[in-house]
Backbone as numpy.savetxt, mean C-alpha at the origin, in Angstrom:
# Nx Ny Nz CAx CAy CAz Cx Cy Cz
29.08 7.19 -25.10 27.63 7.34 -25.28 27.00 5.95 -25.25
25.84 5.85 -24.56 25.16 4.56 -24.48 24.56 4.19 -25.82
24.55 2.93 -26.15 23.97 2.51 -27.43 22.47 2.69 -27.42
21.91 2.91 -28.61 20.47 3.05 -28.74 19.82 1.68 -28.61
18.74 1.62 -27.85 18.04 0.37 -27.63 16.69 0.44 -28.32
16.37 -0.52 -29.20 15.07 -0.50 -29.86 13.96 -0.84 -28.89
12.82 -0.15 -28.99 11.66 -0.42 -28.16 10.69 -1.29 -28.93
9.59 -1.68 -28.26 8.61 -2.54 -28.92 7.93 -1.83 -30.08
7.96 -0.48 -30.10 7.32 0.27 -31.17 8.27 0.48 -32.34
9.51 0.06 -32.22 10.46 0.21 -33.30 11.31 1.46 -33.21
10.98 2.36 -32.29 11.78 3.56 -32.14 13.02 3.28 -31.28
14.00 4.16 -31.37 15.25 3.97 -30.65 15.27 4.80 -29.38
15.79 4.20 -28.31 15.98 4.91 -27.06 17.48 5.03 -26.82
17.88 6.20 -26.39 19.30 6.45 -26.16 19.61 6.54 -24.66
18.93 5.74 -23.88 19.14 5.78 -22.43 19.67 4.46 -21.90
19.99 3.54 -22.77 20.39 2.22 -22.33 19.17 1.35 -22.13
19.37 0.20 -21.50 18.25 -0.72 -21.30 17.19 -0.14 -20.39
17.60 0.73 -19.44 16.67 1.37 -18.51 16.98 2.86 -18.46
15.96 3.66 -18.56 16.11 5.11 -18.41 16.10 5.44 -16.92
17.27 5.28 -16.29 17.34 5.45 -14.84 17.03 6.87 -14.42
17.48 7.85 -15.18 17.21 9.25 -14.83 15.71 9.54 -14.88
15.06 9.09 -15.95 13.62 9.30 -16.05 12.86 8.55 -14.97
13.27 7.32 -14.67 12.62 6.54 -13.63 12.78 7.20 -12.26
13.99 7.68 -11.98 14.23 8.36 -10.70 13.41 9.65 -10.61
13.33 10.38 -11.71 12.58 11.63 -11.71 11.09 11.39 -11.46
10.53 10.38 -12.11 9.12 10.06 -11.92 8.87 9.59 -10.48
9.76 8.77 -9.95 9.62 8.30 -8.57 9.67 9.46 -7.59
10.63 10.36 -7.79 10.75 11.51 -6.90 9.53 12.41 -6.99
9.01 12.58 -8.21 7.81 13.42 -8.39 6.63 12.84 -7.63
6.42 11.53 -7.76 5.27 10.91 -7.11 5.43 10.87 -5.60
6.64 10.65 -5.12 6.86 10.63 -3.67 6.64 12.00 -3.07
7.24 13.03 -3.67 7.10 14.38 -3.14 5.67 14.87 -3.24
4.97 14.48 -4.30 3.56 14.87 -4.45 2.73 14.31 -3.30
3.04 13.09 -2.90 2.25 12.47 -1.84 2.58 12.96 -0.45
3.71 13.64 -0.28 4.12 14.08 1.05 4.29 15.59 1.16
3.98 16.31 0.09 4.21 17.76 0.08 3.41 18.46 1.17
2.13 18.20 1.22 1.26 18.82 2.22 1.25 17.94 3.46
2.30 18.08 4.29 2.46 17.15 5.40 1.35 17.30 6.44
0.72 18.48 6.53 -0.36 18.66 7.49 -1.50 17.68 7.22
-1.73 17.39 5.95 -2.80 16.47 5.58 -2.26 15.08 5.29
-1.15 15.01 4.55 -0.66 13.73 4.06 -0.04 12.86 5.15
0.60 13.48 6.15 1.27 12.71 7.19 0.55 12.84 8.53
0.26 14.08 8.94 -0.37 14.28 10.24 -1.79 13.71 10.28
-2.49 13.73 9.13 -3.84 13.18 9.10 -3.89 11.71 9.48
-3.12 10.84 8.79 -3.10 9.43 9.19 -2.57 9.20 10.61
-1.62 10.03 11.03 -1.09 9.89 12.39 -2.17 10.16 13.42
-2.93 11.23 13.21 -4.00 11.57 14.16 -5.08 10.49 14.16
-5.44 9.99 12.97 -6.45 8.93 12.90 -5.99 7.68 13.66
-4.73 7.30 13.46 -4.20 6.13 14.17 -4.14 6.38 15.67
-3.80 7.60 16.04 -3.75 7.96 17.47 -5.13 7.82 18.10
-6.17 8.21 17.37 -7.53 8.08 17.88 -7.91 6.61 18.04
-7.55 5.77 17.05 -7.82 4.33 17.16 -7.19 3.77 18.44
-5.92 4.05 18.63 -5.21 3.51 19.77 -5.74 4.06 21.09
-6.08 5.36 21.09 -6.62 5.96 22.31 -7.96 5.34 22.69
-8.81 5.11 21.69 -10.12 4.51 21.96 -9.96 3.10 22.53
-9.09 2.28 21.93 -8.89 0.93 22.44 -8.26 0.96 23.82
-7.35 1.89 24.04 -6.69 2.00 25.35 -7.71 2.35 26.42
-8.59 3.32 26.12 -9.60 3.72 27.09 -10.62 2.61 27.31
-10.98 1.90 26.22 -11.93 0.81 26.35 -11.38 -0.30 27.24
-10.09 -0.59 27.10 -9.48 -1.63 27.91 -9.48 -1.24 29.39
-9.16 0.01 29.66 -9.04 0.46 31.05 -10.40 0.61 31.72
-11.41 1.03 30.97 -12.71 1.33 31.58 -13.69 0.16 31.51
-13.48 -0.77 30.56 -14.41 -1.88 30.42 -13.77 -3.21 30.80
-12.60 -3.47 30.22 -12.00 -4.78 30.42 -11.04 -4.85 31.59
-10.71 -3.71 32.20 -9.73 -3.72 33.27 -8.33 -3.64 32.72
-7.38 -3.25 33.54 -6.00 -3.06 33.09 -5.15 -4.25 33.51
-5.39 -5.40 32.89 -4.59 -6.59 33.19 -3.68 -6.92 32.03
-2.86 -7.94 32.23 -1.86 -8.26 31.22 -2.44 -8.67 29.89
-3.51 -9.49 29.90 -4.08 -9.96 28.64 -4.67 -8.82 27.84
-5.30 -7.87 28.52 -5.86 -6.73 27.82 -4.77 -5.81 27.27
-3.68 -5.68 28.01 -2.58 -4.87 27.53 -1.97 -5.47 26.27
-2.00 -6.80 26.18 -1.48 -7.45 24.98 -2.30 -7.12 23.74
-3.56 -6.72 23.94 -4.41 -6.40 22.80 -3.84 -5.23 22.00
-3.33 -4.22 22.68 -2.73 -3.09 21.98 -1.48 -3.52 21.22
-0.69 -4.41 21.81 0.49 -4.91 21.10 0.09 -5.71 19.87
-1.09 -6.34 19.92 -1.60 -7.09 18.78 -2.12 -6.15 17.70
-2.81 -5.10 18.08 -3.43 -4.18 17.12 -2.40 -3.30 16.44
-1.39 -2.85 17.16 -0.44 -1.85 16.66 0.22 -2.24 15.34
0.78 -3.45 15.18 1.41 -3.78 13.88 0.42 -3.72 12.72
-0.79 -4.24 12.92 -1.78 -4.20 11.86 -2.15 -2.78 11.49
-2.25 -1.90 12.48 -2.60 -0.51 12.23 -1.50 0.19 11.44
-0.26 -0.11 11.72 0.86 0.52 11.02 0.84 0.16 9.53
0.73 -1.12 9.22 0.76 -1.52 7.82 -0.54 -1.13 7.12
-1.64 -1.08 7.84 -2.91 -0.63 7.26 -2.79 0.81 6.78
-2.23 1.68 7.61 -2.09 3.08 7.23 -1.11 3.24 6.07
-0.01 2.48 6.09 0.96 2.56 5.00 0.34 2.14 3.68
-0.45 1.07 3.70 -1.10 0.59 2.47 -2.15 1.58 1.98
-2.91 2.15 2.91 -3.90 3.15 2.54 -3.25 4.33 1.83
-2.11 4.76 2.34 -1.41 5.89 1.74 -0.88 5.53 0.36
-0.38 4.31 0.18 0.11 3.89 -1.13 -1.00 3.91 -2.16
-2.17 3.42 -1.80 -3.31 3.44 -2.71 -3.71 4.88 -3.03
-3.85 5.68 -2.01 -4.27 7.08 -2.20 -3.29 7.84 -3.08
-2.01 7.63 -2.85 -0.99 8.36 -3.60 -1.03 8.01 -5.08
-1.11 6.70 -5.38 -1.10 6.26 -6.78 -2.38 6.65 -7.50
-3.51 6.39 -6.88 -4.79 6.66 -7.53 -5.02 8.16 -7.69
-4.78 8.91 -6.62 -5.01 10.35 -6.68 -4.15 11.05 -7.71
-2.95 10.55 -7.92 -2.05 11.17 -8.89 -2.63 11.12 -10.29
-3.16 9.98 -10.68 -3.73 9.83 -12.03 -4.97 10.69 -12.21
-5.87 10.65 -11.22 -7.11 11.42 -11.36 -6.82 12.91 -11.40
-5.88 13.37 -10.59 -5.52 14.79 -10.60 -4.94 15.20 -11.95
-4.04 14.38 -12.49 -3.42 14.71 -13.77 -4.45 14.68 -14.91
-5.42 13.79 -14.81 -6.49 13.78 -15.82 -7.30 15.06 -15.77
-7.63 15.50 -14.58 -8.44 16.72 -14.44 -7.65 17.95 -14.88
-6.35 17.94 -14.65 -5.52 19.08 -15.05 -5.09 19.00 -16.51
-5.45 17.91 -17.19 -5.17 17.69 -18.61 -3.66 17.73 -18.92
-2.89 17.10 -18.03 -1.44 17.02 -18.25 -1.00 15.57 -18.51
-1.96 14.65 -18.56 -1.60 13.25 -18.76 -0.92 13.03 -20.11
-1.39 13.74 -21.14 -0.78 13.59 -22.47 0.68 14.01 -22.45
1.00 15.07 -21.69 2.39 15.51 -21.59 3.25 14.47 -20.89
2.70 13.83 -19.87 3.46 12.80 -19.16 3.70 11.58 -20.02
2.74 11.27 -20.90 2.90 10.11 -21.77 3.98 10.33 -22.83
4.35 11.60 -23.06 5.39 11.89 -24.04 6.79 11.71 -23.48
6.91 11.51 -22.18 8.23 11.31 -21.57 8.86 10.03 -22.11
10.18 10.01 -22.30 10.87 8.83 -22.88 10.99 7.69 -21.87
9.85 7.13 -21.49 9.82 6.02 -20.54 9.02 4.88 -21.15
9.47 3.67 -20.90 8.72 2.51 -21.36 7.54 2.26 -20.43
6.67 1.35 -20.83 5.49 1.04 -20.00 5.90 0.48 -18.65
6.90 -0.39 -18.65 7.37 -0.97 -17.38 7.97 0.11 -16.50
8.73 1.01 -17.08 9.33 2.09 -16.30 8.27 3.01 -15.70
7.21 3.25 -16.44 6.13 4.09 -15.90 5.46 3.41 -14.71
5.15 2.12 -14.86 4.53 1.40 -13.75 5.46 1.41 -12.53
6.74 1.13 -12.76 7.69 1.09 -11.64 7.85 2.45 -10.99
7.85 3.52 -11.78 8.00 4.86 -11.23 6.82 5.25 -10.36
5.61 5.06 -10.88 4.42 5.37 -10.08 4.33 4.48 -8.85
4.67 3.21 -9.02 4.58 2.26 -7.91 5.61 2.58 -6.83
6.83 2.89 -7.22 7.87 3.21 -6.24 7.51 4.47 -5.47
6.98 5.48 -6.15 6.57 6.70 -5.46 5.46 6.44 -4.46
4.49 5.61 -4.83 3.39 5.29 -3.92 3.90 4.52 -2.70
4.79 3.55 -2.92 5.31 2.75 -1.82 6.14 3.60 -0.85
6.99 4.47 -1.39 7.82 5.30 -0.52 6.97 6.24 0.32
5.92 6.81 -0.29 5.01 7.67 0.48 4.32 6.86 1.57
3.90 5.63 1.23 3.27 4.79 2.23 4.21 4.44 3.37
5.47 4.13 3.05 6.43 3.80 4.10 6.69 4.99 5.02
6.73 6.19 4.46 6.96 7.39 5.27 5.84 7.58 6.28
4.60 7.42 5.83 3.46 7.56 6.73 3.44 6.43 7.75
3.74 5.20 7.31 3.78 4.07 8.23 4.82 4.26 9.32
5.97 4.82 8.96 7.01 5.08 9.96 6.54 6.12 10.97
5.87 7.16 10.50 5.36 8.18 11.41 4.35 7.59 12.39
3.48 6.71 11.89 2.49 6.07 12.76 3.18 5.13 13.74
4.22 4.42 13.29 4.94 3.51 14.18 5.54 4.26 15.36
6.05 5.46 15.12 6.62 6.24 16.21 5.57 6.64 17.23
4.36 6.93 16.74 3.27 7.31 17.64 2.82 6.11 18.48
2.77 4.93 17.87 2.28 3.75 18.59 3.21 3.34 19.73
4.44 3.83 19.73 5.36 3.50 20.82 4.84 3.99 22.17
3.95 4.99 22.16 3.39 5.50 23.41 2.29 4.58 23.95
1.81 3.65 23.13 0.70 2.80 23.55 1.06 1.32 23.57
1.99 0.90 22.73 2.29 -0.52 22.60 3.79 -0.74 22.54
4.19 -1.97 22.81 5.59 -2.36 22.73 5.85 -2.99 21.36
6.62 -2.30 20.54 6.94 -2.79 19.20 8.30 -3.47 19.21
8.42 -4.53 18.45 9.69 -5.26 18.38 9.89 -5.76 16.96
11.08 -6.29 16.69 11.42 -6.83 15.37 11.87 -8.28 15.55
10.90 -9.16 15.69 11.22 -10.56 15.91 11.70 -11.22 14.62
11.03 -10.89 13.51 11.38 -11.44 12.20 11.54 -10.27 11.22
12.68 -9.58 11.23 12.81 -8.38 10.40 12.68 -8.64 8.90
13.14 -9.79 8.42 13.02 -10.10 6.99 11.55 -10.20 6.60
10.77 -10.90 7.41 9.34 -11.02 7.15 8.66 -9.66 7.23
9.07 -8.86 8.19 8.48 -7.52 8.35 8.68 -6.69 7.08
9.91 -6.65 6.58 10.21 -5.86 5.38 9.49 -6.43 4.17
9.50 -7.76 4.04 8.88 -8.39 2.88 7.40 -8.08 2.81
6.68 -8.29 3.89 5.23 -8.08 3.86 4.88 -6.60 3.79
5.74 -5.75 4.31 5.51 -4.31 4.16 5.61 -3.93 2.68
6.62 -4.44 2.00 6.79 -4.14 0.57 5.65 -4.74 -0.25
5.31 -5.98 0.04 4.23 -6.64 -0.71 2.89 -5.91 -0.51
2.63 -5.50 0.73 1.38 -4.80 1.01 1.31 -3.45 0.32
2.38 -2.67 0.41 2.39 -1.37 -0.24 2.32 -1.52 -1.76
3.00 -2.53 -2.29 2.95 -2.77 -3.74 1.54 -3.12 -4.20
0.88 -4.00 -3.46 -0.46 -4.41 -3.87 -1.42 -3.22 -3.88
-1.39 -2.41 -2.84 -2.29 -1.26 -2.79 -1.87 -0.19 -3.79
-0.56 -0.05 -4.02 -0.11 0.90 -5.02 -0.54 0.50 -6.42
-0.45 -0.80 -6.72 -0.89 -1.29 -8.04 -2.40 -1.15 -8.21
-3.15 -1.44 -7.15 -4.59 -1.23 -7.23 -4.89 0.25 -7.45
-4.12 1.12 -6.78 -4.30 2.55 -6.98 -4.01 2.98 -8.41
-2.97 2.40 -9.01 -2.64 2.72 -10.40 -3.78 2.29 -11.33
-4.28 1.08 -11.13 -5.36 0.57 -11.98 -6.64 1.38 -11.82
-6.98 1.69 -10.58 -8.19 2.49 -10.35 -8.00 3.90 -10.89
-6.80 4.46 -10.73 -6.54 5.80 -11.24 -6.61 5.86 -12.76
-6.13 4.82 -13.44 -6.23 4.77 -14.90 -7.69 4.64 -15.33
-8.43 3.79 -14.62 -9.82 3.53 -14.99 -10.76 4.68 -14.64
-10.54 5.31 -13.50 -11.49 6.30 -12.99 -11.39 7.62 -13.75
-12.51 8.26 -13.89 -12.57 9.59 -14.50 -12.90 10.67 -13.47
-13.48 10.27 -12.34 -13.91 11.23 -11.34 -13.44 10.78 -9.96
-13.41 11.72 -9.03 -13.03 11.39 -7.66 -14.06 10.49 -7.00
-15.29 10.51 -7.51 -16.33 9.64 -6.95 -15.95 8.17 -7.12
-15.32 7.84 -8.25 -14.90 6.46 -8.49 -13.84 6.03 -7.49
-12.90 6.93 -7.22 -11.87 6.65 -6.21 -12.51 6.40 -4.85
-13.44 7.27 -4.46 -14.09 7.14 -3.15 -14.89 5.84 -3.07
-15.54 5.45 -4.18 -16.35 4.24 -4.17 -15.48 3.00 -3.97
-14.36 2.90 -4.70 -13.47 1.74 -4.56 -12.89 1.69 -3.15
-12.49 2.83 -2.64 -11.90 2.88 -1.30 -12.91 2.50 -0.22
-14.13 3.03 -0.33 -15.13 2.81 0.71 -15.75 1.43 0.65
-16.04 0.95 -0.55 -16.80 -0.30 -0.68 -15.94 -1.52 -0.97
-14.64 -1.33 -1.22 -13.77 -2.48 -1.50 -12.60 -2.56 -0.52
-11.74 -1.55 -0.51 -10.52 -1.65 0.28 -10.77 -1.59 1.78
-11.62 -0.67 2.23 -11.88 -0.59 3.67 -12.52 -1.87 4.22
-13.56 -2.41 3.56 -14.10 -3.69 4.07 -13.07 -4.82 4.08
-12.26 -4.91 3.01 -11.24 -5.95 2.98 -10.24 -5.80 4.12
-9.91 -4.56 4.46 -8.95 -4.31 5.53 -9.55 -4.59 6.91
-10.76 -4.10 7.15 -11.37 -4.26 8.46 -11.81 -5.71 8.73
-12.03 -6.47 7.66 -12.42 -7.87 7.81 -11.25 -8.82 7.62
-10.05 -8.34 7.83 -8.85 -9.15 7.61 -8.11 -9.50 8.89
-8.73 -9.27 10.03 -8.04 -9.53 11.29 -7.26 -8.34 11.80
-7.62 -7.15 11.35 -6.91 -5.95 11.76 -7.05 -5.69 13.26
-8.27 -5.88 13.80 -8.53 -5.58 15.20 -8.92 -6.81 16.02
-8.82 -7.99 15.44 -9.24 -9.19 16.16 -8.42 -10.39 15.67
-8.46 -11.45 16.45 -7.73 -12.67 16.10 -8.61 -13.57 15.24
-8.12 -13.89 14.07 -8.90 -14.68 13.12 -9.18 -16.08 13.65
-8.24 -16.64 14.41 -8.43 -18.02 14.89 -9.57 -18.13 15.90
-10.06 -17.00 16.42 -11.19 -17.03 17.34 -12.53 -17.01 16.63
-12.52 -16.87 15.31 -13.76 -16.85 14.54 -14.25 -18.27 14.28
-15.54 -18.44 13.93 -16.02 -19.76 13.51 -15.24 -20.27 12.30
-15.26 -21.56 12.10 -14.46 -22.18 11.04 -14.77 -21.60 9.67
-16.04 -21.46 9.34 -16.43 -20.92 8.03 -15.92 -19.50 7.86
-16.02 -18.69 8.91 -15.54 -17.32 8.83 -14.03 -17.28 8.62
-13.30 -18.18 9.27 -11.85 -18.23 9.08 -11.49 -18.55 7.63
-12.21 -19.49 7.03 -11.93 -19.84 5.65 -12.22 -18.68 4.71
-13.27 -17.93 4.99 -13.59 -16.77 4.15 -12.53 -15.68 4.29
-12.06 -15.47 5.51 -11.03 -14.46 5.73 -9.75 -14.81 4.98
-9.43 -16.09 4.89 -8.20 -16.52 4.22 -8.27 -16.36 2.70
-9.45 -16.05 2.18 -9.58 -15.72 0.76 -9.26 -14.26 0.49
-9.07 -13.49 1.54 -8.81 -12.06 1.44 -7.30 -11.82 1.43
-6.72 -11.32 0.33 -5.26 -11.12 0.30 -4.76 -10.10 1.32
-5.61 -9.16 1.72 -5.19 -8.17 2.73 -4.91 -8.86 4.06
-5.59 -9.96 4.32 -5.34 -10.72 5.55 -3.88 -11.14 5.65
-3.30 -11.59 4.53 -1.92 -12.07 4.55 -0.93 -10.91 4.73
-1.31 -9.72 4.27 -0.45 -8.55 4.50 -0.37 -8.23 5.98
-1.54 -8.10 6.60 -1.58 -7.72 8.01 -1.02 -8.83 8.90
-1.39 -10.07 8.61 -0.91 -11.18 9.42 0.60 -11.38 9.26
1.10 -11.23 8.04 2.53 -11.38 7.81 3.34 -10.27 8.46
2.84 -9.04 8.39 3.54 -7.93 9.03 3.53 -8.10 10.55
2.39 -8.55 11.07 2.30 -8.80 12.52 3.26 -9.92 12.93
3.39 -10.93 12.07 4.34 -12.01 12.34 5.76 -11.46 12.40
6.09 -10.51 11.53 7.42 -9.93 11.55 7.72 -9.19 12.83
6.69 -8.63 13.47 6.91 -7.86 14.71 6.82 -8.74 15.95
5.86 -9.66 15.96 5.61 -10.43 17.17 6.11 -11.87 17.12
6.35 -12.38 15.90 6.78 -13.76 15.77 5.65 -14.75 15.75
4.41 -14.28 15.86 3.24 -15.15 15.82 2.25 -14.63 14.79
1.48 -15.54 14.20 0.48 -15.14 13.22 -0.62 -16.17 13.14
-1.65 -15.86 12.37 -2.80 -16.74 12.23 -2.69 -17.64 11.01
-1.62 -17.50 10.24 -1.46 -18.32 9.04 0.02 -18.61 8.82
0.30 -19.50 7.92 1.67 -19.82 7.55 2.23 -18.66 6.72
3.30 -18.00 7.16 3.82 -16.85 6.41 4.28 -17.21 5.00
4.69 -18.47 4.79 5.10 -18.87 3.44 3.90 -18.90 2.50
2.77 -19.32 3.00 1.55 -19.30 2.19 1.19 -17.86 1.84
1.25 -16.99 2.84 0.97 -15.58 2.58 1.92 -14.97 1.57
3.20 -15.33 1.65 4.18 -14.80 0.71 3.86 -15.21 -0.71
3.49 -16.48 -0.91 3.16 -16.97 -2.25 1.91 -16.28 -2.78
0.89 -16.15 -1.94 -0.35 -15.49 -2.36 -0.08 -14.06 -2.80
0.68 -13.32 -2.01 0.93 -11.91 -2.34 1.80 -11.76 -3.58
2.77 -12.66 -3.75 3.59 -12.61 -4.95 2.74 -12.85 -6.20
1.82 -13.79 -6.14 0.96 -14.07 -7.28 0.01 -12.91 -7.55
-0.58 -12.37 -6.50 -1.51 -11.24 -6.67 -0.79 -10.03 -7.26
0.38 -9.71 -6.73 1.12 -8.56 -7.22 1.60 -8.77 -8.66
1.98 -9.99 -8.99 2.40 -10.28 -10.36 1.24 -10.06 -11.33
0.04 -10.51 -10.93 -1.12 -10.31 -11.79 -1.48 -8.85 -11.94
-1.46 -8.10 -10.84 -1.78 -6.66 -10.89 -0.75 -5.89 -11.72
0.54 -6.24 -11.56 1.59 -5.56 -12.32 1.43 -5.83 -13.81
1.13 -7.07 -14.16 0.94 -7.42 -15.58 -0.22 -6.63 -16.18
-1.31 -6.52 -15.44 -2.46 -5.77 -15.94 -2.14 -4.29 -16.08
-1.45 -3.71 -15.08 -1.07 -2.29 -15.16 -0.15 -2.03 -16.35
0.79 -2.94 -16.58 1.70 -2.80 -17.71 0.94 -2.86 -19.03
-0.02 -3.78 -19.12 -0.81 -3.91 -20.35 -1.62 -2.65 -20.61
-2.19 -2.07 -19.57 -2.97 -0.84 -19.74 -2.11 0.32 -20.19
-0.89 0.40 -19.66 0.02 1.46 -20.09 0.42 1.27 -21.55
0.69 0.05 -21.94 1.08 -0.21 -23.33 -0.04 0.18 -24.30
-1.26 -0.12 -23.91 -2.40 0.20 -24.76 -2.82 1.65 -24.67
-2.40 2.33 -23.60 -2.87 3.69 -23.38 -4.33 3.72 -22.95
-4.76 2.65 -22.28 -6.15 2.51 -21.89 -6.58 3.67 -20.99
-7.55 4.43 -21.46 -8.11 5.58 -20.74 -7.06 6.63 -20.40
-5.94 6.61 -21.07 -4.90 7.60 -20.85 -4.71 8.49 -22.06
-4.76 7.88 -23.23 -4.57 8.67 -24.45 -5.87 9.38 -24.80
-5.79 10.65 -25.25 -7.00 11.39 -25.61 -7.66 10.82 -26.85
């Protein structure tokens, strides 16, 4: 039998240093919740991405001509679109889970589970990231019909994919804890995350912008997600990937610390 481990509240846990079974169960619950309705959860982002690529493909052929430089535009857009969709799904999965449980009045039951604050954050975050990766993979398969995808820097690709999904998942957790209504979720998504994503070099090259605009874009952490993921696929980027890695590690560390603190306090979770 595993020894009892004292928690910060003074009570004893009989699961060892980490409640792996509880953590796995929470992760599986959040992942399956985000992918259960595949018609909406997976096919929806795939169709949206397909429309983006189709529009750019038609615009290139009918306006810009079908030459090599224009064809490269789709290869440039595709990596950013893949990680954009994966991050969007991670945010939606984490945030929607909290708001739904609040409305169904089951949050108190979930808080009674024998999990520490860190384990809760990790469980919700892992479920959000896995759901995001599943959707991102589905979109990547679709983009093969429009662009040439490669793995020039696979370590960078995996790292920035994880960092991007983690950042959006943590933001989703924080917004889900704070929000009481679906309107709050929609407001954060529409007025914060979408502008940050679309103004991060998702559909254009940042180095072609005026100097002041480039400096402003580099203050956006989403820029480093998209640029780093694109670097992993193409081997080229608009910034130093090491700088992006440090920025994302610091941002995620701050978001994780805040989420952990809110769980410990029961901020907007306890009745």
